[in-house]
C-alpha positions as a Markdown table, in Angstrom:
| # | Residue | x | y | z |
|---|---|---|---|---|
| 1 | Met | 132.9 | 142.7 | 227.5 |
| 2 | Trp | 136.4 | 143.4 | 225.5 |
| 3 | Thr | 137.0 | 142.0 | 222.4 |
| 4 | Pro | 140.3 | 141.4 | 220.6 |
| 5 | Phe | 141.0 | 142.5 | 217.1 |
| 6 | Arg | 143.8 | 142.7 | 214.9 |
| 7 | Tyr | 144.6 | 145.4 | 212.5 |
| 8 | Leu | 147.1 | 146.7 | 210.1 |
| 9 | Ile | 147.9 | 150.3 | 209.6 |
| 10 | Ala | 148.2 | 150.9 | 205.8 |
| 11 | Gly | 152.2 | 151.0 | 204.8 |
| 12 | Arg | 153.0 | 149.5 | 207.9 |
| 13 | Pro | 154.5 | 145.6 | 207.8 |
| 14 | Lys | 153.1 | 144.0 | 210.9 |
| 15 | Trp | 149.9 | 143.7 | 212.6 |
| 16 | Asp | 148.8 | 145.4 | 215.8 |
| 17 | Val | 146.3 | 144.3 | 218.7 |
| 18 | Cys | 143.6 | 146.0 | 220.3 |
| 19 | Trp | 141.0 | 144.9 | 222.8 |
| 20 | Val | 137.6 | 146.9 | 222.2 |
| 21 | Asp | 134.7 | 147.3 | 224.6 |
| 22 | Leu | 131.7 | 147.3 | 221.8 |
| 23 | Gly | 129.4 | 149.2 | 224.1 |
| 24 | Ile | 131.6 | 151.8 | 224.3 |
| 25 | Val | 133.1 | 152.3 | 220.9 |
| 26 | Pro | 130.7 | 150.2 | 218.4 |
| 27 | Asn | 132.6 | 150.7 | 215.2 |
| 28 | Pro | 136.0 | 150.4 | 216.5 |
| 29 | Arg | 137.8 | 150.5 | 213.1 |
| 30 | Gln | 135.9 | 153.4 | 212.4 |
| 31 | Trp | 137.5 | 154.9 | 215.7 |
| 32 | Leu | 141.0 | 153.5 | 214.6 |
| 33 | Glu | 141.1 | 155.1 | 211.0 |
| 34 | Glu | 139.8 | 158.4 | 212.6 |
| 35 | Arg | 143.1 | 158.2 | 215.0 |
| 36 | Leu | 146.0 | 156.4 | 212.8 |
| 37 | Gly | 145.1 | 156.9 | 209.5 |
| 38 | Pro | 143.8 | 154.2 | 207.0 |
| 39 | Leu | 143.9 | 150.5 | 207.9 |
| 40 | Ala | 144.9 | 147.8 | 205.1 |
| 41 | Gly | 143.7 | 145.4 | 207.2 |
| 42 | Phe | 141.0 | 144.7 | 210.6 |
| 43 | Glu | 139.5 | 141.6 | 211.8 |
| 44 | Ala | 138.2 | 139.7 | 215.0 |
| 45 | Ile | 140.8 | 137.3 | 216.4 |
| 46 | Pro | 138.4 | 134.3 | 216.5 |
| 47 | Glu | 140.6 | 132.2 | 219.0 |
| 48 | Cys | 140.5 | 134.8 | 222.0 |
| 49 | Arg | 137.5 | 134.9 | 223.6 |
| 50 | Pro | 136.4 | 138.4 | 225.1 |
| 51 | Met | 137.2 | 139.3 | 228.6 |
| 52 | Thr | 135.2 | 141.2 | 231.1 |
| 53 | Ser | 137.0 | 144.2 | 232.5 |
| 54 | Arg | 137.6 | 142.6 | 235.8 |
| 55 | Glu | 139.7 | 139.6 | 234.0 |
| 56 | Ala | 141.5 | 142.2 | 231.7 |
| 57 | Met | 142.4 | 144.4 | 234.5 |
| 58 | Ala | 143.7 | 141.1 | 236.6 |
| 59 | Gly | 145.6 | 139.9 | 233.8 |
| 60 | Gly | 147.3 | 143.9 | 232.7 |
| 61 | Phe | 145.6 | 143.8 | 229.9 |
| 62 | Leu | 144.3 | 147.3 | 230.3 |
| 63 | Gln | 146.6 | 149.8 | 231.0 |
| 64 | Lys | 146.8 | 153.5 | 230.4 |
| 65 | Pro | 148.7 | 153.2 | 227.2 |
| 66 | Ala | 152.1 | 154.9 | 227.0 |
| 67 | Pro | 152.1 | 158.2 | 224.9 |
| 68 | Asp | 153.2 | 157.1 | 221.2 |
| 69 | Arg | 154.5 | 160.3 | 218.4 |
| 70 | Trp | 151.8 | 158.6 | 215.6 |
| 71 | Val | 148.8 | 158.2 | 217.7 |
| 72 | Arg | 147.0 | 161.8 | 218.1 |
| 73 | Gly | 145.0 | 162.9 | 220.6 |
| 74 | Met | 145.8 | 159.9 | 223.0 |
| 75 | Gln | 146.2 | 161.5 | 226.4 |
């Protein structure tokens, strides 16, 4: 199941959203901080229900992310 979280990178003005499979990444905050640096905020989004991989793929939510210069190690 993919669970939605919102996070705020320290020093940035807006929140971003990520969907995490907690079976693969049990500690998403730590995983994000290792790649993005310190987070000023991190929380689950209670108004969104988790999705199965099939639902996420059908809705186009799970895609290969575009390269981003501030994310280290992403391919």
